[in-house]
N, CA, C and O of each residue as an XYZ file, in Angstrom:
652
protein
N      41.184    128.799    117.630
C      41.014    127.597    116.847
C      41.228    126.357    117.709
O      42.109    126.339    118.568
N      40.448    125.353    117.487
C      40.496    124.139    118.256
C      41.729    123.270    117.892
O      42.069    123.114    116.719
N      42.394    122.704    118.944
C      43.535    121.901    118.706
C      43.068    120.539    118.046
O      42.011    120.012    118.396
N      43.843    120.020    117.134
C      43.471    118.784    116.431
C      43.446    117.589    117.460
O      44.208    117.542    118.425
N      42.561    116.688    117.186
C      42.418    115.548    118.060
C      43.576    114.578    117.888
O      43.983    114.307    116.758
N      44.114    114.051    118.974
C      45.193    113.125    118.980
C      44.612    111.756    119.258
O      44.326    111.403    120.402
N      44.434    110.953    118.139
C      43.824    109.689    118.228
C      44.587    108.740    119.206
O      43.973    108.012    119.986
N      45.966    108.775    119.133
C      46.770    107.983    120.017
C      46.553    108.298    121.437
O      46.511    107.385    122.262
N      46.411    109.546    121.781
C      46.207    109.997    123.158
C      44.864    109.432    123.679
O      44.767    108.921    124.795
N      43.854    109.549    122.826
C      42.503    109.020    123.170
C      42.628    107.504    123.437
O      42.130    106.987    124.437
N      43.314    106.811    122.500
C      43.488    105.389    122.658
C      44.207    105.014    123.950
O      43.843    104.046    124.618
N      45.221    105.785    124.291
C      45.969    105.472    125.568
C      45.053    105.707    126.739
O      45.073    104.910    127.676
N      44.234    106.774    126.746
C      43.336    107.018    127.870
C      42.317    105.922    127.977
O      42.050    105.457    129.085
N      41.712    105.468    126.850
C      40.790    104.370    126.860
C      41.389    103.107    127.395
O      40.759    102.392    128.173
N      42.599    102.827    126.987
C      43.316    101.584    127.392
C      43.567    101.639    128.935
O      43.359    100.657    129.648
N      44.016    102.809    129.405
C      44.268    102.974    130.849
C      42.988    102.743    131.625
O      43.019    102.099    132.673
N      41.848    103.255    131.137
C      40.531    103.097    131.834
C      40.144    101.610    131.779
O      39.602    101.095    132.756
N      40.401    100.916    130.683
C      40.065     99.461    130.568
C      40.853     98.669    131.608
O      40.321     97.753    132.235
N      42.122     99.029    131.788
C      42.973     98.305    132.830
C      42.380     98.623    134.223
O      42.314     97.744    135.083
N      41.968     99.836    134.429
C      41.462    100.211    135.708
C      40.198     99.467    136.023
O      40.021     99.002    137.149
N      39.295     99.338    135.044
C      38.014     98.668    135.188
C      38.256     97.170    135.472
O      37.613     96.561    136.327
N      39.225     96.603    134.701
C      39.565     95.170    134.907
C      40.092     94.942    136.318
O      39.741     93.955    136.965
N      40.929     95.847    136.791
C      41.477     95.732    138.135
C      40.437     95.875    139.187
O      40.465     95.154    140.185
N      39.509     96.787    139.000
C      38.474     97.015    140.058
C      37.336     95.947    139.988
O      36.831     95.514    141.024
N      36.970     95.558    138.839
C      35.775     94.697    138.720
C      36.127     93.233    138.358
O      35.278     92.351    138.488
N      37.346     92.977    137.915
C      37.739     91.607    137.549
C      37.223     91.150    136.232
O      37.437     89.990    135.878
N      36.526     92.019    135.445
C      36.001     91.644    134.191
C      35.886     92.894    133.342
O      35.808     93.995    133.888
N      35.874     92.761    132.029
C      35.824     93.844    131.139
C      34.750     93.584    130.029
O      34.895     92.703    129.181
N      33.697     94.385    130.092
C      32.609     94.195    129.081
C      33.036     94.825    127.768
O      33.523     95.956    127.765
N      32.867     94.124    126.647
C      33.295     94.663    125.369
C      32.550     96.024    125.025
O      31.339     96.138    125.214
N      33.285     96.986    124.542
C      32.652     98.245    124.153
C      33.342     98.843    122.939
O      34.523     98.617    122.678
N      32.580     99.585    122.240
C      33.047    100.360    121.060
C      32.960    101.837    121.358
O      32.060    102.289    122.065
N      33.906    102.592    120.812
C      33.929    103.988    120.997
C      34.111    104.670    119.664
O      34.957    104.267    118.866
N      33.296    105.737    119.405
C      33.426    106.467    118.146
C      33.819    107.910    118.514
O      33.054    108.625    119.161
N      35.017    108.317    118.091
C      35.496    109.682    118.337
C      35.048    110.605    117.195
O      35.409    110.441    116.029
N      34.214    111.612    117.623
C      33.708    112.582    116.645
C      34.693    113.761    116.413
O      35.563    114.007    117.248
N      34.561    114.450    115.335
C      35.400    115.578    115.041
C      35.230    116.650    116.129
O      36.157    117.427    116.360
N      34.110    116.710    116.781
C      33.824    117.690    117.848
C      34.548    117.357    119.101
O      34.539    118.155    120.038
N      35.217    116.146    119.174
C      35.896    115.719    120.360
C      35.041    114.822    121.270
O      35.515    114.243    122.248
N      33.709    114.736    120.881
C      32.838    113.869    121.671
C      33.161    112.437    121.398
O      33.528    112.062    120.284
N      33.013    111.590    122.488
C      33.290    110.163    122.356
C      31.996    109.436    122.628
O      31.475    109.514    123.740
N      31.464    108.739    121.657
C      30.259    107.992    121.796
C      30.573    106.568    122.201
O      31.417    105.922    121.580
N      29.914    106.069    123.226
C      30.159    104.666    123.733
C      29.106    103.778    123.272
O      27.927    104.121    123.368
N      29.462    102.623    122.762
C      28.472    101.606    122.302
C      28.830    100.301    123.048
O      29.958     99.813    122.988
N      27.832     99.771    123.742
C      28.018     98.458    124.427
C      27.960     97.408    123.411
O      26.992     97.321    122.655
N      28.995     96.573    123.356
C      29.037     95.509    122.349
C      28.695     94.159    122.917
O      28.764     93.156    122.207
N      28.323     94.107    124.199
C      27.913     92.843    124.835
C      26.537     92.477    124.422
O      25.668     93.333    124.257
N      26.328     91.156    124.247
C      25.003     90.651    123.957
C      24.864     89.237    124.520
O      25.850     88.502    124.594
N      23.701     88.865    124.900
C      23.490     87.546    125.553
C      23.793     86.370    124.598
O      24.082     85.266    125.061
N      23.731     86.593    123.289
C      24.014     85.515    122.355
C      24.730     86.074    121.147
O      24.868     87.291    121.018
N      25.196     85.195    120.244
C      25.933     85.581    119.090
C      25.126     86.548    118.172
O      25.689     87.498    117.629
N      23.840     86.300    118.012
C      22.995     87.173    117.134
C      22.962     88.624    117.713
O      23.111     89.600    116.978
N      22.769     88.723    119.008
C      22.740     90.058    119.634
C      24.050     90.766    119.487
O      24.098     91.962    119.202
N      25.167     89.992    119.689
C      26.507     90.616    119.552
C      26.748     91.015    118.125
O      27.344     92.071    117.911
N      26.344     90.278    117.149
C      26.496     90.652    115.730
C      25.723     91.932    115.440
O      26.224     92.831    114.765
N      24.467     92.009    115.971
C      23.623     93.175    115.776
C      24.280     94.437    116.376
O      24.265     95.497    115.751
N      24.837     94.324    117.546
C      25.502     95.496    118.195
C      26.747     95.843    117.447
O      27.033     97.032    117.306
N      27.518     94.894    116.952
C      28.710     95.154    116.198
C      28.357     95.868    114.886
O      29.101     96.744    114.446
N      27.214     95.497    114.246
C      26.741     96.170    113.036
C      26.403     97.598    113.300
O      26.746     98.493    112.527
N      25.705     97.816    114.436
C      25.307     99.246    114.818
C      26.603    100.078    115.048
O      26.695    101.238    114.647
N      27.572     99.448    115.693
C      28.890    100.110    115.935
C      29.548    100.551    114.619
O      29.962    101.698    114.451
N      29.625     99.555    113.673
C      30.286     99.846    112.381
C      29.576    100.950    111.618
O      30.227    101.778    110.980
N      28.214    100.976    111.674
C      27.485    102.079    111.026
C      27.839    103.405    111.637
O      28.070    104.368    110.906
N      27.892    103.496    112.954
C      28.207    104.759    113.609
C      29.682    105.161    113.311
O      29.987    106.343    113.154
N      30.555    104.187    113.239
C      31.988    104.512    113.034
C      32.202    104.934    111.604
O      33.238    105.541    111.334
N      31.318    104.671    110.661
C      31.490    105.060    109.260
C      30.951    106.461    108.917
O      31.081    106.940    107.790
N      30.344    107.094    109.928
C      29.833    108.454    109.737
C      30.957    109.370    109.272
O      32.117    109.202    109.649
N      30.588    110.336    108.450
C      31.550    111.278    107.943
C      32.232    112.071    109.060
O      33.376    112.505    108.919
N      31.503    112.255    110.187
C      32.085    113.074    111.292
C      32.966    112.260    112.242
O      33.525    112.823    113.183
N      33.100    110.965    112.021
C      33.887    110.152    112.911
C      35.393    110.289    112.542
O      35.795    110.124    111.391
N      36.181    110.595    113.568
C      37.589    110.788    113.379
C      38.290    109.399    113.555
O      39.266    109.112    112.862
N      37.804    108.579    114.450
C      38.383    107.264    114.732
C      37.347    106.414    115.472
O      36.368    106.905    116.034
N      37.627    105.109    115.433
C      36.777    104.177    116.234
C      37.709    103.232    116.913
O      38.778    102.892    116.406
N      37.251    102.788    118.153
C      38.010    101.893    118.996
C      37.082    100.843    119.506
O      35.920    101.117    119.805
N      37.595     99.609    119.610
C      36.912     98.582    120.298
C      37.817     98.037    121.375
O      39.009     97.837    121.141
N      37.286     97.798    122.524
C      38.065     97.281    123.661
C      37.326     96.114    124.247
O      36.116     96.176    124.468
N      38.067     95.025    124.504
C      37.470     93.870    125.080
C      38.521     92.944    125.674
O      39.722     93.217    125.663
N      37.998     91.816    126.200
C      38.867     90.833    126.814
C      38.946     89.674    125.853
O      37.899     89.263    125.352
N      40.102     89.112    125.556
C      40.251     88.012    124.668
C      41.132     86.925    125.272
O      41.955     87.214    126.141
N      40.979     85.711    124.839
C      41.887     84.624    125.290
C      42.731     84.263    124.068
O      42.209     84.070    122.970
N      44.072     84.175    124.284
C      45.002     83.874    123.227
C      45.741     82.553    123.583
O      46.000     82.242    124.745
N      46.050     81.822    122.531
C      46.893     80.643    122.696
C      48.316     81.034    122.932
O      48.784     82.018    122.361
N      49.025     80.301    123.754
C      50.453     80.503    123.981
C      51.283     79.801    122.988
O      51.009     78.652    122.643
N      52.330     80.479    122.499
C      53.235     79.876    121.519
C      54.025     78.713    122.096
O      54.658     78.845    123.144
N      53.988     77.576    121.416
C      54.777     76.430    121.848
C      56.017     76.349    121.004
O      55.930     76.035    119.817
N      57.217     76.633    121.597
C      58.426     76.671    120.771
C      58.811     75.347    120.137
O      59.644     75.323    119.231
N      58.218     74.229    120.594
C      58.544     72.933    120.055
C      57.580     72.555    118.893
O      57.753     71.512    118.263
N      56.569     73.407    118.617
C      55.635     73.170    117.544
C      55.484     74.501    116.767
O      54.392     75.067    116.749
N      56.538     74.999    116.140
C      56.394     76.315    115.474
C      55.344     76.317    114.352
O      54.859     77.387    113.985
N      54.979     75.148    113.797
C      53.977     75.135    112.738
C      52.582     75.487    113.339
O      51.650     75.778    112.589
N      52.447     75.462    114.624
C      51.190     75.796    115.317
C      51.428     77.018    116.190
O      50.924     77.108    117.310
N      52.200     77.952    115.663
C      52.525     79.176    116.482
C      51.241     79.830    116.879
O      50.353     80.106    116.073
N      51.188     80.067    118.182
C      50.003     80.737    118.754
C      50.225     82.228    118.736
O      50.834     82.784    117.822
N      49.724     82.843    119.750
C      49.717     84.344    119.728
C      50.728     85.008    120.614
O      51.101     86.152    120.355
N      51.193     84.340    121.655
C      52.151     84.954    122.535
C      53.321     84.001    122.863
O      53.152     82.789    122.726
N      54.447     84.476    123.273
C      55.556     83.598    123.566
C      55.230     82.812    124.870
O      54.583     83.322    125.785
N      55.707     81.561    124.903
C      55.474     80.734    126.077
C      56.302     81.270    127.206
O      57.203     82.087    127.015
N      55.982     80.798    128.383
C      56.804     81.140    129.585
C      56.155     82.286    130.372
O      56.436     82.419    131.563
N      55.319     83.101    129.777
C      54.766     84.216    130.539
C      53.812     83.742    131.595
O      53.745     84.331    132.673
N      53.066     82.684    131.314
C      52.134     82.185    132.268
C      52.388     80.701    132.621
O      51.484     79.868    132.551
N      53.593     80.413    132.987
C      53.953     79.077    133.450
C      53.465     77.994    132.461
O      53.854     77.968    131.293
N      52.605     77.111    132.977
C      52.228     75.943    132.176
C      50.909     76.143    131.406
O      50.473     75.234    130.699
N      50.302     77.256    131.525
C      49.011     77.475    130.839
C      49.218     77.477    129.313
O      50.255     77.928    128.825
N      48.249     76.983    128.586
C      48.274     76.962    127.136
C      47.577     78.145    126.552
O      47.695     78.379    125.350
N      46.834     78.931    127.355
C      46.186     80.091    126.875
C      46.176     81.094    127.980
O      46.379     80.724    129.136
N      45.943     82.388    127.675
C      45.799     83.370    128.694
C      44.963     84.532    128.208
O      44.637     84.616    127.024
N      44.621     85.411    129.096
C      43.709     86.496    128.796
C      44.527     87.782    128.434
O      45.636     88.014    128.914
N      43.889     88.589    127.555
C      44.482     89.843    127.171
C      43.359     90.893    127.106
O      42.182     90.591    126.916
N      43.797     92.120    127.275
C      42.922     93.250    126.873
C      43.323     93.511    125.456
O      44.507     93.624    125.140
N      42.305     93.612    124.572
C      42.578     93.878    123.145
C      41.891     95.137    122.729
O      40.697     95.313    122.973
N      42.649     96.042    122.084
C      42.003     97.271    121.517
C      42.261     97.308    120.018
O      43.397     97.145    119.573
N      41.248     97.515    119.274
C      41.422     97.724    117.830
C      41.102     99.199    117.553
O      40.122     99.750    118.056
N      41.958     99.815    116.738
C      41.851    101.281    116.439
C      41.768    101.431    114.930
O      42.573    100.888    114.173
N      40.743    102.203    114.521
C      40.614    102.497    113.071
C      40.421    104.013    112.881
O      39.611    104.629    113.574
N      41.163    104.604    111.945
C      40.982    105.992    111.635
C      41.097    106.159    110.136
O      41.938    105.488    109.538
N      40.308    107.009    109.477
C      40.347    107.236    108.073
C      41.791    107.551    107.590
O      42.475    108.382    108.188
N      42.234    106.898    106.536
C      43.539    107.179    105.948
C      44.693    106.534    106.704
O      45.850    106.771    106.356
N      44.422    105.737    107.715
C      45.451    105.068    108.465
C      45.202    103.576    108.480
O      44.059    103.125    108.399
N      46.282    102.809    108.585
C      46.169    101.401    108.739
C      45.517    101.074    110.077
O      45.890    101.674    111.085
N      44.563    100.152    110.130
C      43.962     99.743    111.424
C      45.031     99.149    112.276
O      45.932     98.482    111.768
N      44.956     99.377    113.589
C      45.917     98.817    114.554
C      45.259     97.960    115.585
O      44.071     98.119    115.864
N      46.019     97.040    116.166
C      45.564     96.241    117.255
C      46.633     96.359    118.347
O      47.833     96.237    118.097
N      46.136     96.606    119.586
C      47.026     96.732    120.778
C      46.532     95.660    121.738
O      45.336     95.559    122.011
N      47.464     94.863    122.247
C      47.118     93.841    123.260
C      47.989     93.921    124.476
O      49.171     94.251    124.386
N      47.407     93.619    125.624
C      48.188     93.568    126.862
C      47.722     92.338    127.627
O      46.591     92.301    128.112
N      48.575     91.338    127.739
C      48.253     90.118    128.442
C      48.093     90.385    129.930
O      48.725     91.311    130.438
N      47.305     89.645    130.633
C      47.169     89.787    132.039
C      46.899     88.483    132.741
O      46.467     87.514    132.117
N      47.139     88.449    133.988
C      46.798     87.244    134.824
C      46.283     87.710    136.171
O      46.709     88.738    136.697
N      45.379     86.952    136.709
C      44.794     87.249    137.968
C      45.705     86.561    139.045
O      46.093     85.401    138.909
N      45.997     87.286    140.041
C      46.721     86.723    141.124
C      45.796     86.162    142.221
O      44.613     86.498    142.270
N      46.326     85.337    143.065
C      45.427     84.727    144.168
C      44.811     85.723    145.027
O      43.725     85.457    145.541
N      45.406     86.892    145.254
C      44.831     87.945    146.098
C      43.758     88.773    145.342
O      43.204     89.715    145.909
N      43.467     88.430    144.085
C      42.448     89.119    143.347
C      42.927     90.256    142.471
O      42.184     90.767    141.633
N      44.185     90.649    142.673
C      44.755     91.700    141.814
C      45.067     91.208    140.450
O      45.212     90.003    140.243
N      45.176     92.098    139.510
C      45.448     91.701    138.102
C      46.855     92.239    137.841
O      47.162     93.397    138.124
N      47.727     91.333    137.273
C      49.071     91.695    136.893
C      49.077     91.807    135.324
O      48.638     90.887    134.634
N      49.570     92.924    134.799
C      49.639     93.104    133.398
C      50.993     92.859    132.812
O      52.012     93.191    133.419
N      51.016     92.282    131.636
C      52.269     92.032    130.916
C      52.636     93.167    129.981
O      52.064     94.253    130.072
N      53.544     92.941    129.120
C      54.035     94.017    128.183
C      53.015     94.281    127.156
O      52.341     93.343    126.731
N      52.840     95.524    126.705
C      51.926     95.902    125.672
C      52.591     95.700    124.331
O      53.772     95.990    124.139
N      51.783     95.186    123.397
C      52.295     95.017    122.008
C      51.317     95.630    121.094
O      50.112     95.604    121.343
N      51.848     96.222    119.958
C      51.045     96.805    118.969
C      51.391     96.249    117.587
O      52.528     95.845    117.343
N      50.412     96.232    116.691
C      50.708     95.780    115.338
C      49.523     96.093    114.444
O      48.627     96.839    114.838
N      49.509     95.531    113.245
C      48.404     95.767    112.270
C      47.103     95.141    112.815
O      47.106     94.455    113.837
N      46.023     95.391    112.118
C      44.730     94.942    112.566
C      44.669     93.470    112.888
O      43.982     93.078    113.832
N      45.375     92.629    112.124
C      45.287     91.161    112.393
C      46.393     90.692    113.336
O      46.644     89.491    113.436
N      47.067     91.629    114.037
C      48.129     91.371    114.904
C      47.670     90.452    116.074
O      46.614     90.662    116.671
N      48.477     89.464    116.365
C      48.183     88.532    117.473
C      49.262     88.402    118.457
O      49.299     87.445    119.230
N      50.174     89.371    118.453
C      51.297     89.359    119.374
C      52.587     89.328    118.643
O      52.610     89.241    117.416
N      53.650     89.396    119.358
C      54.987     89.368    118.692
C      55.249     88.072    118.000
O      54.661     87.052    118.360
N      56.107     88.074    117.025
C      56.470     86.861    116.313
C      57.095     85.882    117.310
O      57.731     86.326    118.266
N      56.939     84.586    117.126
C      57.638     83.614    117.937
C      59.131     83.886    117.925
O      59.656     84.365    116.919
N      59.834     83.593    119.020
C      61.269     83.858    119.030
C      62.020     83.255    117.871
O      63.016     83.814    117.412
N      61.554     82.118    117.394
C      62.289     81.451    116.275
C      62.198     82.202    114.947
O      62.932     81.906    114.004
N      61.237     83.232    114.879
C      61.050     83.973    113.670
C      61.755     85.319    113.651
O      61.896     85.946    112.602
N      62.193     85.753    114.822
C      62.846     87.048    114.947
C      64.099     87.109    114.093
O      64.938     86.208    114.135
N      64.213     88.125    113.358
C      65.405     88.353    112.512
C      65.325     87.638    111.175
O      66.220     87.810    110.348
N      64.299     86.850    110.930
C      64.159     86.122    109.669
C      63.419     86.986    108.687
O      62.663     87.877    109.075
N      63.642     86.720    107.368
C      62.840     87.424    106.414
C      61.529     86.662    106.237
O      61.446     85.478    106.563
N      60.522     87.331    105.728
C      59.235     86.684    105.441
C      58.245     87.224    106.366
O      58.490     88.196    107.080
N      57.042     86.557    106.362
C      55.933     87.103    107.129
C      56.187     87.035    108.633
O      56.767     86.072    109.135
N      55.739     88.081    109.348
C      55.813     88.084    110.794
C      54.441     88.458    111.291
O      53.560     88.839    110.520
N      54.273     88.344    112.588
C      52.955     88.714    113.137
C      52.888     90.177    113.144
O      51.878     90.746    113.559
């Protein structure tokens, strides 16, 4: 009998590959992956030259991910997030300040994971390019689908909504 598929293990493998591609090529093309019950992983290129083409590819990806045989779907891409400004908590951004010196935004690898019967997840890893061309990765964070990073330091330990 076949061993059950471990969605988390597949996600970790895809994320490691995304980091490797970013390190080697300096850029990460957005892609979608559909994990089938057979263990097969279908890859869907989500890049398009314009917004209409990207919407069309995203629609194709969603259709494939909704098939009855799909165990999980993943999207991986590069995103830019705003840095949290501790002096303006009403405009809380996505990451704590200080990680990238004076920059007001920075790049992240973002993976979204969906599986039937489970809450969608978002995993992000901030990164920065060094002068020598290498990529330095920050700490990985996980959360619900709309997750944008850890709560600003001023919100930790408080009751109420968090990121």
